[in-house]
PDB file of N, CA, C and O in Angstrom:
ATOM      1  N   MET A   1      44.897  94.574 131.877  1.00  0.00           N
ATOM      2  CA  MET A   1      45.654  95.271 130.241  1.00  0.00           C
ATOM      3  C   MET A   1      45.711  94.342 129.582  1.00  0.00           C
ATOM      4  O   MET A   1      45.779  93.170 129.952  1.00  0.00           O
ATOM      5  N   LYS A   2      45.690  94.747 128.559  1.00  0.00           N
ATOM      6  CA  LYS A   2      45.864  93.661 126.901  1.00  0.00           C
ATOM      7  C   LYS A   2      47.083  93.349 126.470  1.00  0.00           C
ATOM      8  O   LYS A   2      47.979  94.177 126.635  1.00  0.00           O
ATOM      9  N   SER A   3      47.360  92.107 125.839  1.00  0.00           N
ATOM     10  CA  SER A   3      48.425  91.511 125.285  1.00  0.00           C
ATOM     11  C   SER A   3      48.291  92.731 124.063  1.00  0.00           C
ATOM     12  O   SER A   3      47.314  93.246 123.520  1.00  0.00           O
ATOM     13  N   PRO A   4      49.764  92.919 123.919  1.00  0.00           N
ATOM     14  CA  PRO A   4      50.053  93.141 122.569  1.00  0.00           C
ATOM     15  C   PRO A   4      49.313  92.664 121.390  1.00  0.00           C
ATOM     16  O   PRO A   4      48.777  93.361 120.528  1.00  0.00           O
ATOM     17  N   TYR A   5      49.363  91.193 121.481  1.00  0.00           N
ATOM     18  CA  TYR A   5      49.263  90.723 120.436  1.00  0.00           C
ATOM     19  C   TYR A   5      47.583  90.547 120.058  1.00  0.00           C
ATOM     20  O   TYR A   5      47.098  90.004 119.066  1.00  0.00           O
ATOM     21  N   SER A   6      47.032  91.065 120.968  1.00  0.00           N
ATOM     22  CA  SER A   6      45.428  90.895 121.086  1.00  0.00           C
ATOM     23  C   SER A   6      45.507  92.751 120.431  1.00  0.00           C
ATOM     24  O   SER A   6      44.528  92.981 119.720  1.00  0.00           O
ATOM     25  N   VAL A   7      46.026  93.414 120.510  1.00  0.00           N
ATOM     26  CA  VAL A   7      45.922  94.860 120.130  1.00  0.00           C
ATOM     27  C   VAL A   7      46.241  94.849 118.789  1.00  0.00           C
ATOM     28  O   VAL A   7      45.321  95.006 117.987  1.00  0.00           O
ATOM     29  N   ILE A   8      47.856  94.626 118.220  1.00  0.00           N
ATOM     30  CA  ILE A   8      48.147  94.187 116.868  1.00  0.00           C
ATOM     31  C   ILE A   8      47.706  93.476 116.495  1.00  0.00           C
ATOM     32  O   ILE A   8      47.496  92.446 117.136  1.00  0.00           O
ATOM     33  N   LEU A   9      47.315  93.653 115.214  1.00  0.00           N
ATOM     34  CA  LEU A   9      46.520  91.484 114.496  1.00  0.00           C
ATOM     35  C   LEU A   9      47.325  91.374 113.960  1.00  0.00           C
ATOM     36  O   LEU A   9      47.930  90.342 114.253  1.00  0.00           O
ATOM     37  N   ASN A  10      47.964  92.202 112.863  1.00  0.00           N
ATOM     38  CA  ASN A  10      48.762  91.960 111.510  1.00  0.00           C
ATOM     39  C   ASN A  10      49.045  93.171 111.086  1.00  0.00           C
ATOM     40  O   ASN A  10      48.284  94.127 111.238  1.00  0.00           O
ATOM     41  N   PRO A  11      50.668  93.245 110.266  1.00  0.00           N
ATOM     42  CA  PRO A  11      50.718  94.372 109.758  1.00  0.00           C
ATOM     43  C   PRO A  11      50.324  94.477 108.077  1.00  0.00           C
ATOM     44  O   PRO A  11      50.706  93.562 107.348  1.00  0.00           O
ATOM     45  N   ILE A  12      49.892  95.116 107.755  1.00  0.00           N
ATOM     46  CA  ILE A  12      49.790  95.819 106.396  1.00  0.00           C
ATOM     47  C   ILE A  12      50.569  95.706 105.335  1.00  0.00           C
ATOM     48  O   ILE A  12      51.502  96.468 105.590  1.00  0.00           O
ATOM     49  N   ARG A  13      50.802  95.134 104.106  1.00  0.00           N
ATOM     50  CA  ARG A  13      51.876  95.316 103.471  1.00  0.00           C
ATOM     51  C   ARG A  13      50.832  95.993 101.816  1.00  0.00           C
ATOM     52  O   ARG A  13      50.200  95.352 100.976  1.00  0.00           O
ATOM     53  N   THR A  14      50.985  96.916 101.902  1.00  0.00           N
ATOM     54  CA  THR A  14      50.310  97.358 100.286  1.00  0.00           C
ATOM     55  C   THR A  14      51.218  98.108  99.479  1.00  0.00           C
ATOM     56  O   THR A  14      52.372  98.363  99.823  1.00  0.00           O
ATOM     57  N   GLU A  15      50.648  98.490  98.314  1.00  0.00           N
ATOM     58  CA  GLU A  15      51.596  99.459  97.901  1.00  0.00           C
ATOM     59  C   GLU A  15      51.533 100.886  98.377  1.00  0.00           C
ATOM     60  O   GLU A  15      52.501 101.523  97.962  1.00  0.00           O
ATOM     61  N   LYS A  16      50.710 101.587  99.111  1.00  0.00           N
ATOM     62  CA  LYS A  16      51.060 102.836  99.547  1.00  0.00           C
ATOM     63  C   LYS A  16      51.432 102.797 100.840  1.00  0.00           C
ATOM     64  O   LYS A  16      51.911 103.877 101.184  1.00  0.00           O
ATOM     65  N   GLY A  17      51.400 101.789 101.908  1.00  0.00           N
ATOM     66  CA  GLY A  17      52.308 101.391 102.852  1.00  0.00           C
ATOM     67  C   GLY A  17      53.955 101.080 102.574  1.00  0.00           C
ATOM     68  O   GLY A  17      54.702 101.494 103.460  1.00  0.00           O
ATOM     69  N   THR A  18      54.273 100.730 101.993  1.00  0.00           N
ATOM     70  CA  THR A  18      55.677 100.723 101.540  1.00  0.00           C
ATOM     71  C   THR A  18      56.301 101.866 100.801  1.00  0.00           C
ATOM     72  O   THR A  18      57.495 102.162 100.841  1.00  0.00           O
ATOM     73  N   ARG A  19      55.323 102.499 100.092  1.00  0.00           N
ATOM     74  CA  ARG A  19      55.784 103.944  99.965  1.00  0.00           C
ATOM     75  C   ARG A  19      55.966 104.791 101.190  1.00  0.00           C
ATOM     76  O   ARG A  19      56.620 105.813 100.984  1.00  0.00           O
ATOM     77  N   MET A  20      55.623 104.641 102.179  1.00  0.00           N
ATOM     78  CA  MET A  20      55.504 105.218 103.585  1.00  0.00           C
ATOM     79  C   MET A  20      56.392 104.612 104.079  1.00  0.00           C
ATOM     80  O   MET A  20      56.396 105.156 105.183  1.00  0.00           O
ATOM     81  N   LEU A  21      57.232 103.830 104.121  1.00  0.00           N
ATOM     82  CA  LEU A  21      58.373 103.124 104.655  1.00  0.00           C
ATOM     83  C   LEU A  21      59.566 104.289 105.023  1.00  0.00           C
ATOM     84  O   LEU A  21      60.357 104.289 105.966  1.00  0.00           O
ATOM     85  N   THR A  22      59.406 105.228 103.980  1.00  0.00           N
ATOM     86  CA  THR A  22      60.682 105.986 103.644  1.00  0.00           C
ATOM     87  C   THR A  22      60.569 107.320 104.482  1.00  0.00           C
ATOM     88  O   THR A  22      61.388 108.220 104.666  1.00  0.00           O
ATOM     89  N   PHE A  23      59.178 107.128 104.961  1.00  0.00           N
ATOM     90  CA  PHE A  23      59.002 108.249 106.178  1.00  0.00           C
ATOM     91  C   PHE A  23      58.750 107.574 107.435  1.00  0.00           C
ATOM     92  O   PHE A  23      58.022 108.062 108.299  1.00  0.00           O
ATOM     93  N   ASN A  24      59.453 106.246 107.573  1.00  0.00           N
ATOM     94  CA  ASN A  24      59.461 105.815 108.885  1.00  0.00           C
ATOM     95  C   ASN A  24      58.339 105.892 109.169  1.00  0.00           C
ATOM     96  O   ASN A  24      58.091 106.337 110.290  1.00  0.00           O
ATOM     97  N   LYS A  25      57.421 105.569 108.449  1.00  0.00           N
ATOM     98  CA  LYS A  25      55.883 105.316 108.902  1.00  0.00           C
ATOM     99  C   LYS A  25      55.280 103.718 108.489  1.00  0.00           C
ATOM    100  O   LYS A  25      55.461 103.332 107.334  1.00  0.00           O
ATOM    101  N   TYR A  26      54.602 102.866 109.428  1.00  0.00           N
ATOM    102  CA  TYR A  26      54.712 101.654 109.266  1.00  0.00           C
ATOM    103  C   TYR A  26      53.100 101.802 109.560  1.00  0.00           C
ATOM    104  O   TYR A  26      52.675 102.686 110.305  1.00  0.00           O
ATOM    105  N   VAL A  27      52.144 100.738 108.825  1.00  0.00           N
ATOM    106  CA  VAL A  27      50.573 100.058 108.792  1.00  0.00           C
ATOM    107  C   VAL A  27      50.392  98.816 109.439  1.00  0.00           C
ATOM    108  O   VAL A  27      50.783  97.679 109.175  1.00  0.00           O
ATOM    109  N   PHE A  28      49.724  99.285 110.327  1.00  0.00           N
ATOM    110  CA  PHE A  28      49.444  97.766 111.265  1.00  0.00           C
ATOM    111  C   PHE A  28      47.472  97.746 110.994  1.00  0.00           C
ATOM    112  O   PHE A  28      46.538  98.509 110.750  1.00  0.00           O
ATOM    113  N   CYS A  29      47.688  96.717 111.177  1.00  0.00           N
ATOM    114  CA  CYS A  29      45.778  96.187 111.480  1.00  0.00           C
ATOM    115  C   CYS A  29      45.823  95.824 112.785  1.00  0.00           C
ATOM    116  O   CYS A  29      46.459  94.924 113.333  1.00  0.00           O
ATOM    117  N   ALA A  30      44.721  97.010 113.419  1.00  0.00           N
ATOM    118  CA  ALA A  30      44.768  96.601 114.876  1.00  0.00           C
ATOM    119  C   ALA A  30      43.002  96.408 115.293  1.00  0.00           C
ATOM    120  O   ALA A  30      41.998  96.474 114.584  1.00  0.00           O
ATOM    121  N   ASN A  31      43.186  96.154 116.720  1.00  0.00           N
ATOM    122  CA  ASN A  31      41.825  96.016 117.373  1.00  0.00           C
ATOM    123  C   ASN A  31      41.018  97.041 117.473  1.00  0.00           C
ATOM    124  O   ASN A  31      41.406  98.089 117.989  1.00  0.00           O
ATOM    125  N   ILE A  32      39.554  96.861 116.906  1.00  0.00           N
ATOM    126  CA  ILE A  32      38.910  98.265 116.484  1.00  0.00           C
ATOM    127  C   ILE A  32      38.875  98.931 118.129  1.00  0.00           C
ATOM    128  O   ILE A  32      38.713 100.151 118.155  1.00  0.00           O
ATOM    129  N   SER A  33      38.999  98.300 119.360  1.00  0.00           N
ATOM    130  CA  SER A  33      38.547  98.609 120.501  1.00  0.00           C
ATOM    131  C   SER A  33      39.746  99.572 121.009  1.00  0.00           C
ATOM    132  O   SER A  33      39.548 100.340 121.951  1.00  0.00           O
ATOM    133  N   ALA A  34      40.718  99.518 120.497  1.00  0.00           N
ATOM    134  CA  ALA A  34      42.021  99.549 121.049  1.00  0.00           C
ATOM    135  C   ALA A  34      42.306 100.930 121.104  1.00  0.00           C
ATOM    136  O   ALA A  34      41.967 101.271 119.971  1.00  0.00           O
ATOM    137  N   ASN A  35      42.700 101.937 121.664  1.00  0.00           N
ATOM    138  CA  ASN A  35      43.112 103.541 121.290  1.00  0.00           C
ATOM    139  C   ASN A  35      44.853 103.681 120.989  1.00  0.00           C
ATOM    140  O   ASN A  35      45.574 102.697 120.820  1.00  0.00           O
ATOM    141  N   LYS A  36      45.292 104.987 120.968  1.00  0.00           N
ATOM    142  CA  LYS A  36      46.310 105.025 120.573  1.00  0.00           C
ATOM    143  C   LYS A  36      47.635 104.928 121.410  1.00  0.00           C
ATOM    144  O   LYS A  36      48.783 104.637 121.075  1.00  0.00           O
ATOM    145  N   ILE A  37      47.067 105.280 122.639  1.00  0.00           N
ATOM    146  CA  ILE A  37      48.054 104.687 123.654  1.00  0.00           C
ATOM    147  C   ILE A  37      48.832 103.177 123.882  1.00  0.00           C
ATOM    148  O   ILE A  37      50.018 102.870 123.998  1.00  0.00           O
ATOM    149  N   GLU A  38      47.099 102.107 123.890  1.00  0.00           N
ATOM    150  CA  GLU A  38      47.660 101.064 123.708  1.00  0.00           C
ATOM    151  C   GLU A  38      48.674 100.161 122.842  1.00  0.00           C
ATOM    152  O   GLU A  38      49.399  99.183 123.024  1.00  0.00           O
ATOM    153  N   ILE A  39      48.186 101.371 121.395  1.00  0.00           N
ATOM    154  CA  ILE A  39      48.817 100.600 120.188  1.00  0.00           C
ATOM    155  C   ILE A  39      50.264 101.096 119.956  1.00  0.00           C
ATOM    156  O   ILE A  39      50.931 100.569 119.066  1.00  0.00           O
ATOM    157  N   LYS A  40      50.848 102.224 120.826  1.00  0.00           N
ATOM    158  CA  LYS A  40      52.046 102.692 120.752  1.00  0.00           C
ATOM    159  C   LYS A  40      52.483 101.574 121.634  1.00  0.00           C
ATOM    160  O   LYS A  40      53.356 100.924 121.059  1.00  0.00           O
ATOM    161  N   ARG A  41      52.064 100.887 123.379  1.00  0.00           N
ATOM    162  CA  ARG A  41      52.766 100.187 123.722  1.00  0.00           C
ATOM    163  C   ARG A  41      52.687  98.966 123.628  1.00  0.00           C
ATOM    164  O   ARG A  41      53.269  98.194 124.390  1.00  0.00           O
ATOM    165  N   ALA A  42      51.816  98.558 122.499  1.00  0.00           N
ATOM    166  CA  ALA A  42      51.904  97.061 122.182  1.00  0.00           C
ATOM    167  C   ALA A  42      53.165  96.987 120.621  1.00  0.00           C
ATOM    168  O   ALA A  42      53.869  96.015 120.348  1.00  0.00           O
ATOM    169  N   ILE A  43      53.118  98.070 119.985  1.00  0.00           N
ATOM    170  CA  ILE A  43      54.394  98.295 119.191  1.00  0.00           C
ATOM    171  C   ILE A  43      55.500  98.116 119.664  1.00  0.00           C
ATOM    172  O   ILE A  43      56.114  97.165 119.182  1.00  0.00           O
ATOM    173  N   GLU A  44      56.157  98.878 120.704  1.00  0.00           N
ATOM    174  CA  GLU A  44      57.199  98.879 121.459  1.00  0.00           C
ATOM    175  C   GLU A  44      57.328  97.815 122.276  1.00  0.00           C
ATOM    176  O   GLU A  44      58.518  97.555 122.451  1.00  0.00           O
ATOM    177  N   ASP A  45      56.605  97.104 122.839  1.00  0.00           N
ATOM    178  CA  ASP A  45      56.890  96.083 123.141  1.00  0.00           C
ATOM    179  C   ASP A  45      57.221  94.594 122.577  1.00  0.00           C
ATOM    180  O   ASP A  45      58.006  93.734 122.977  1.00  0.00           O
ATOM    181  N   ILE A  46      56.175  94.639 121.331  1.00  0.00           N
ATOM    182  CA  ILE A  46      56.786  93.339 119.893  1.00  0.00           C
ATOM    183  C   ILE A  46      57.765  93.702 119.614  1.00  0.00           C
ATOM    184  O   ILE A  46      58.756  93.147 120.088  1.00  0.00           O
ATOM    185  N   TYR A  47      57.895  94.813 118.704  1.00  0.00           N
ATOM    186  CA  TYR A  47      59.064  95.225 118.163  1.00  0.00           C
ATOM    187  C   TYR A  47      60.381  95.771 118.653  1.00  0.00           C
ATOM    188  O   TYR A  47      61.474  95.791 118.086  1.00  0.00           O
ATOM    189  N   LYS A  48      59.990  96.243 119.937  1.00  0.00           N
ATOM    190  CA  LYS A  48      61.512  96.760 120.619  1.00  0.00           C
ATOM    191  C   LYS A  48      62.064  98.164 119.984  1.00  0.00           C
ATOM    192  O   LYS A  48      63.252  98.424 119.791  1.00  0.00           O
ATOM    193  N   VAL A  49      60.975  98.992 119.707  1.00  0.00           N
ATOM    194  CA  VAL A  49      61.008  99.956 118.861  1.00  0.00           C
ATOM    195  C   VAL A  49      60.592 101.393 119.704  1.00  0.00           C
ATOM    196  O   VAL A  49      59.801 101.307 120.644  1.00  0.00           O
ATOM    197  N   LYS A  50      61.166 102.703 119.314  1.00  0.00           N
ATOM    198  CA  LYS A  50      60.435 103.678 120.135  1.00  0.00           C
ATOM    199  C   LYS A  50      59.375 104.470 118.949  1.00  0.00           C
ATOM    200  O   LYS A  50      59.625 104.687 117.763  1.00  0.00           O
ATOM    201  N   VAL A  51      58.729 104.643 119.351  1.00  0.00           N
ATOM    202  CA  VAL A  51      57.204 105.017 118.645  1.00  0.00           C
ATOM    203  C   VAL A  51      57.081 106.805 118.882  1.00  0.00           C
ATOM    204  O   VAL A  51      56.886 107.388 119.948  1.00  0.00           O
ATOM    205  N   LYS A  52      57.231 107.286 117.779  1.00  0.00           N
ATOM    206  CA  LYS A  52      56.970 109.132 117.839  1.00  0.00           C
ATOM    207  C   LYS A  52      55.708 109.445 117.885  1.00  0.00           C
ATOM    208  O   LYS A  52      55.217 110.230 118.697  1.00  0.00           O
ATOM    209  N   SER A  53      54.836 108.563 116.603  1.00  0.00           N
ATOM    210  CA  SER A  53      53.395 109.559 117.106  1.00  0.00           C
ATOM    211  C   SER A  53      52.469 108.137 116.185  1.00  0.00           C
ATOM    212  O   SER A  53      52.942 107.417 115.306  1.00  0.00           O
ATOM    213  N   VAL A  54      51.271 108.106 116.682  1.00  0.00           N
ATOM    214  CA  VAL A  54      49.999 106.766 116.130  1.00  0.00           C
ATOM    215  C   VAL A  54      48.766 107.799 115.599  1.00  0.00           C
ATOM    216  O   VAL A  54      48.196 108.759 116.119  1.00  0.00           O
ATOM    217  N   ASN A  55      48.666 107.210 114.491  1.00  0.00           N
ATOM    218  CA  ASN A  55      46.776 107.820 113.363  1.00  0.00           C
ATOM    219  C   ASN A  55      46.456 106.564 113.681  1.00  0.00           C
ATOM    220  O   ASN A  55      47.133 105.557 113.890  1.00  0.00           O
ATOM    221  N   THR A  56      45.187 106.814 113.683  1.00  0.00           N
ATOM    222  CA  THR A  56      44.155 105.756 113.290  1.00  0.00           C
ATOM    223  C   THR A  56      43.247 106.322 112.524  1.00  0.00           C
ATOM    224  O   THR A  56      43.136 107.547 112.495  1.00  0.00           O
ATOM    225  N   VAL A  57      42.440 105.478 111.771  1.00  0.00           N
ATOM    226  CA  VAL A  57      41.464 105.311 111.023  1.00  0.00           C
ATOM    227  C   VAL A  57      40.616 104.299 110.886  1.00  0.00           C
ATOM    228  O   VAL A  57      41.022 103.383 110.169  1.00  0.00           O
ATOM    229  N   ILE A  58      39.102 104.137 111.560  1.00  0.00           N
ATOM    230  CA  ILE A  58      38.004 103.004 111.073  1.00  0.00           C
ATOM    231  C   ILE A  58      38.056 103.040 109.881  1.00  0.00           C
ATOM    232  O   ILE A  58      38.032 104.139 109.327  1.00  0.00           O
ATOM    233  N   VAL A  59      38.129 102.064 109.266  1.00  0.00           N
ATOM    234  CA  VAL A  59      37.998 101.664 107.767  1.00  0.00           C
ATOM    235  C   VAL A  59      36.512 101.096 108.033  1.00  0.00           C
ATOM    236  O   VAL A  59      36.383 100.304 108.966  1.00  0.00           O
ATOM    237  N   GLY A  60      35.273 101.486 107.192  1.00  0.00           N
ATOM    238  CA  GLY A  60      34.129 100.915 107.376  1.00  0.00           C
ATOM    239  C   GLY A  60      34.460  99.203 106.242  1.00  0.00           C
ATOM    240  O   GLY A  60      35.388  98.819 105.530  1.00  0.00           O
ATOM    241  N   GLY A  61      33.062  98.620 106.664  1.00  0.00           N
ATOM    242  CA  GLY A  61      33.243  97.307 105.819  1.00  0.00           C
ATOM    243  C   GLY A  61      32.620  97.770 104.670  1.00  0.00           C
ATOM    244  O   GLY A  61      32.094  98.872 104.517  1.00  0.00           O
ATOM    245  N   LYS A  62      32.746  96.466 103.524  1.00  0.00           N
ATOM    246  CA  LYS A  62      32.020  96.685 102.662  1.00  0.00           C
ATOM    247  C   LYS A  62      30.383  95.836 102.261  1.00  0.00           C
ATOM    248  O   LYS A  62      30.393  94.632 102.515  1.00  0.00           O
ATOM    249  N   LYS A  63      29.296  96.299 101.780  1.00  0.00           N
ATOM    250  CA  LYS A  63      28.559  95.316 101.223  1.00  0.00           C
ATOM    251  C   LYS A  63      29.294  94.467 100.227  1.00  0.00           C
ATOM    252  O   LYS A  63      30.100  94.587  99.305  1.00  0.00           O
ATOM    253  N   ARG A  64      28.479  93.366 100.999  1.00  0.00           N
ATOM    254  CA  ARG A  64      29.043  92.059  99.855  1.00  0.00           C
ATOM    255  C   ARG A  64      27.657  91.319  99.821  1.00  0.00           C
ATOM    256  O   ARG A  64      26.896  91.284 100.788  1.00  0.00           O
ATOM    257  N   ARG A  65      27.346  90.575  98.278  1.00  0.00           N
ATOM    258  CA  ARG A  65      26.299  89.898  97.814  1.00  0.00           C
ATOM    259  C   ARG A  65      26.760  88.007  97.844  1.00  0.00           C
ATOM    260  O   ARG A  65      27.794  87.622  97.298  1.00  0.00           O
ATOM    261  N   VAL A  66      26.226  87.465  98.244  1.00  0.00           N
ATOM    262  CA  VAL A  66      26.399  86.047  98.176  1.00  0.00           C
ATOM    263  C   VAL A  66      25.294  85.424  97.570  1.00  0.00           C
ATOM    264  O   VAL A  66      24.589  85.127  98.534  1.00  0.00           O
ATOM    265  N   ARG A  67      24.578  84.955  96.296  1.00  0.00           N
ATOM    266  CA  ARG A  67      23.440  84.610  95.701  1.00  0.00           C
ATOM    267  C   ARG A  67      22.379  85.472  96.134  1.00  0.00           C
ATOM    268  O   ARG A  67      21.970  86.306  95.327  1.00  0.00           O
ATOM    269  N   PHE A  68      21.794  85.399  97.437  1.00  0.00           N
ATOM    270  CA  PHE A  68      20.317  85.997  97.275  1.00  0.00           C
ATOM    271  C   PHE A  68      20.494  86.661  98.893  1.00  0.00           C
ATOM    272  O   PHE A  68      19.668  87.273  99.570  1.00  0.00           O
ATOM    273  N   ALA A  69      21.697  86.332  99.152  1.00  0.00           N
ATOM    274  CA  ALA A  69      21.734  86.506 101.005  1.00  0.00           C
ATOM    275  C   ALA A  69      22.749  87.991 100.824  1.00  0.00           C
ATOM    276  O   ALA A  69      23.890  87.898 100.372  1.00  0.00           O
ATOM    277  N   GLU A  70      22.101  89.436 101.276  1.00  0.00           N
ATOM    278  CA  GLU A  70      22.856  90.490 101.569  1.00  0.00           C
ATOM    279  C   GLU A  70      23.735  90.215 102.451  1.00  0.00           C
ATOM    280  O   GLU A  70      23.389  89.215 103.081  1.00  0.00           O
ATOM    281  N   GLY A  71      25.044  90.779 102.908  1.00  0.00           N
ATOM    282  CA  GLY A  71      25.994  90.912 104.221  1.00  0.00           C
ATOM    283  C   GLY A  71      26.951  91.839 103.934  1.00  0.00           C
ATOM    284  O   GLY A  71      27.235  92.240 102.805  1.00  0.00           O
ATOM    285  N   LYS A  72      27.507  92.217 105.091  1.00  0.00           N
ATOM    286  CA  LYS A  72      28.439  93.241 105.163  1.00  0.00           C
ATOM    287  C   LYS A  72      29.972  92.649 105.571  1.00  0.00           C
ATOM    288  O   LYS A  72      30.143  91.815 106.460  1.00  0.00           O
ATOM    289  N   THR A  73      30.864  93.135 104.895  1.00  0.00           N
ATOM    290  CA  THR A  73      32.497  92.762 105.955  1.00  0.00           C
ATOM    291  C   THR A  73      32.550  93.443 107.214  1.00  0.00           C
ATOM    292  O   THR A  73      31.728  94.328 107.454  1.00  0.00           O
ATOM    293  N   PRO A  74      33.453  93.115 108.064  1.00  0.00           N
ATOM    294  CA  PRO A  74      33.396  93.873 109.385  1.00  0.00           C
ATOM    295  C   PRO A  74      34.112  95.081 109.206  1.00  0.00           C
ATOM    296  O   PRO A  74      34.863  95.266 108.248  1.00  0.00           O
ATOM    297  N   ASP A  75      33.901  95.903 110.094  1.00  0.00           N
ATOM    298  CA  ASP A  75      34.725  97.012 109.919  1.00  0.00           C
ATOM    299  C   ASP A  75      36.045  97.016 110.541  1.00  0.00           C
ATOM    300  O   ASP A  75      36.303  96.192 111.418  1.00  0.00           O
ATOM    301  N   TRP A  76      37.040  98.020 110.093  1.00  0.00           N
ATOM    302  CA  TRP A  76      38.500  97.427 110.952  1.00  0.00           C
ATOM    303  C   TRP A  76      39.556  98.650 111.164  1.00  0.00           C
ATOM    304  O   TRP A  76      39.718  99.570 110.362  1.00  0.00           O
ATOM    305  N   LYS A  77      40.115  98.513 112.171  1.00  0.00           N
ATOM    306  CA  LYS A  77      41.177 100.146 112.577  1.00  0.00           C
ATOM    307  C   LYS A  77      42.206  99.753 111.641  1.00  0.00           C
ATOM    308  O   LYS A  77      42.386  98.570 111.352  1.00  0.00           O
ATOM    309  N   LYS A  78      42.772 100.541 111.239  1.00  0.00           N
ATOM    310  CA  LYS A  78      44.002 100.692 110.679  1.00  0.00           C
ATOM    311  C   LYS A  78      44.906 101.826 111.456  1.00  0.00           C
ATOM    312  O   LYS A  78      44.624 103.011 111.636  1.00  0.00           O
ATOM    313  N   ALA A  79      45.741 101.309 111.744  1.00  0.00           N
ATOM    314  CA  ALA A  79      47.120 102.206 112.461  1.00  0.00           C
ATOM    315  C   ALA A  79      48.228 102.579 111.799  1.00  0.00           C
ATOM    316  O   ALA A  79      49.057 101.762 111.399  1.00  0.00           O
ATOM    317  N   ILE A  80      48.328 103.892 111.627  1.00  0.00           N
ATOM    318  CA  ILE A  80      49.804 104.268 111.036  1.00  0.00           C
ATOM    319  C   ILE A  80      50.432 104.470 112.253  1.00  0.00           C
ATOM    320  O   ILE A  80      49.899 104.934 113.262  1.00  0.00           O
ATOM    321  N   VAL A  81      51.611 104.099 112.127  1.00  0.00           N
ATOM    322  CA  VAL A  81      52.766 104.344 113.047  1.00  0.00           C
ATOM    323  C   VAL A  81      53.732 104.947 112.708  1.00  0.00           C
ATOM    324  O   VAL A  81      54.229 104.577 111.644  1.00  0.00           O
ATOM    325  N   THR A  82      54.242 105.831 113.269  1.00  0.00           N
ATOM    326  CA  THR A  82      55.261 106.717 112.977  1.00  0.00           C
ATOM    327  C   THR A  82      56.873 106.177 113.851  1.00  0.00           C
ATOM    328  O   THR A  82      56.706 105.710 114.978  1.00  0.00           O
ATOM    329  N   LEU A  83      57.919 106.233 113.472  1.00  0.00           N
ATOM    330  CA  LEU A  83      58.736 105.597 114.654  1.00  0.00           C
ATOM    331  C   LEU A  83      59.643 106.742 114.344  1.00  0.00           C
ATOM    332  O   LEU A  83      59.666 107.369 113.284  1.00  0.00           O
ATOM    333  N   LYS A  84      60.691 107.018 115.826  1.00  0.00           N
ATOM    334  CA  LYS A  84      61.762 107.993 115.932  1.00  0.00           C
ATOM    335  C   LYS A  84      62.674 107.490 114.932  1.00  0.00           C
ATOM    336  O   LYS A  84      62.602 106.407 114.351  1.00  0.00           O
ATOM    337  N   GLU A  85      63.600 108.458 114.785  1.00  0.00           N
ATOM    338  CA  GLU A  85      64.468 108.353 113.876  1.00  0.00           C
ATOM    339  C   GLU A  85      65.343 107.263 114.510  1.00  0.00           C
ATOM    340  O   GLU A  85      65.213 106.901 115.679  1.00  0.00           O
ATOM    341  N   GLY A  86      66.168 106.810 113.724  1.00  0.00           N
ATOM    342  CA  GLY A  86      66.890 105.510 113.870  1.00  0.00           C
ATOM    343  C   GLY A  86      66.742 104.284 114.248  1.00  0.00           C
ATOM    344  O   GLY A  86      67.617 103.434 114.413  1.00  0.00           O
ATOM    345  N   ASN A  87      65.149 104.166 114.439  1.00  0.00           N
ATOM    346  CA  ASN A  87      64.044 102.913 114.626  1.00  0.00           C
ATOM    347  C   ASN A  87      63.814 102.402 113.296  1.00  0.00           C
ATOM    348  O   ASN A  87      63.651 103.098 112.294  1.00  0.00           O
ATOM    349  N   LYS A  88      63.809 100.942 113.358  1.00  0.00           N
ATOM    350  CA  LYS A  88      63.308 100.530 112.223  1.00  0.00           C
ATOM    351  C   LYS A  88      62.926  98.815 112.184  1.00  0.00           C
ATOM    352  O   LYS A  88      63.695  97.883 112.418  1.00  0.00           O
ATOM    353  N   ILE A  89      61.621  98.765 111.844  1.00  0.00           N
ATOM    354  CA  ILE A  89      60.611  97.497 111.643  1.00  0.00           C
ATOM    355  C   ILE A  89      61.269  96.502 110.623  1.00  0.00           C
ATOM    356  O   ILE A  89      61.379  97.075 109.538  1.00  0.00           O
ATOM    357  N   ASP A  90      61.587  95.643 110.596  1.00  0.00           N
ATOM    358  CA  ASP A  90      61.624  94.491 109.415  1.00  0.00           C
ATOM    359  C   ASP A  90      60.418  93.681 108.997  1.00  0.00           C
ATOM    360  O   ASP A  90      60.410  92.532 109.437  1.00  0.00           O
ATOM    361  N   ILE A  91      59.582  93.976 108.375  1.00  0.00           N
ATOM    362  CA  ILE A  91      58.375  93.347 107.972  1.00  0.00           C
ATOM    363  C   ILE A  91      58.809  92.743 106.889  1.00  0.00           C
ATOM    364  O   ILE A  91      58.914  93.331 105.813  1.00  0.00           O
ATOM    365  N   THR A  92      59.111  91.478 107.071  1.00  0.00           N
ATOM    366  CA  THR A  92      59.525  90.578 105.401  1.00  0.00           C
ATOM    367  C   THR A  92      58.223  89.237 105.358  1.00  0.00           C
ATOM    368  O   THR A  92      58.180  88.449 104.413  1.00  0.00           O
TER     369      THR A  92
END
């Protein structure tokens, strides 16, 4: 079994993510190999809340260039977690 801290890497604080807080949804950066069940268990273990649903999307990396070398930033997984009524995560 994976550690919850290796599944959930960090919360994502963006303007769109703060608008989703009114719907009791939180956005996290997750391990790219983690599935929805592992993400749900990790959130429940770390924050001691009940999760209603988890939606995930793999965000593709962007092409970057440094002088003459071309490269690409890594792909990452975004997890949008909906909590059950009455639960709240304090992300400050």
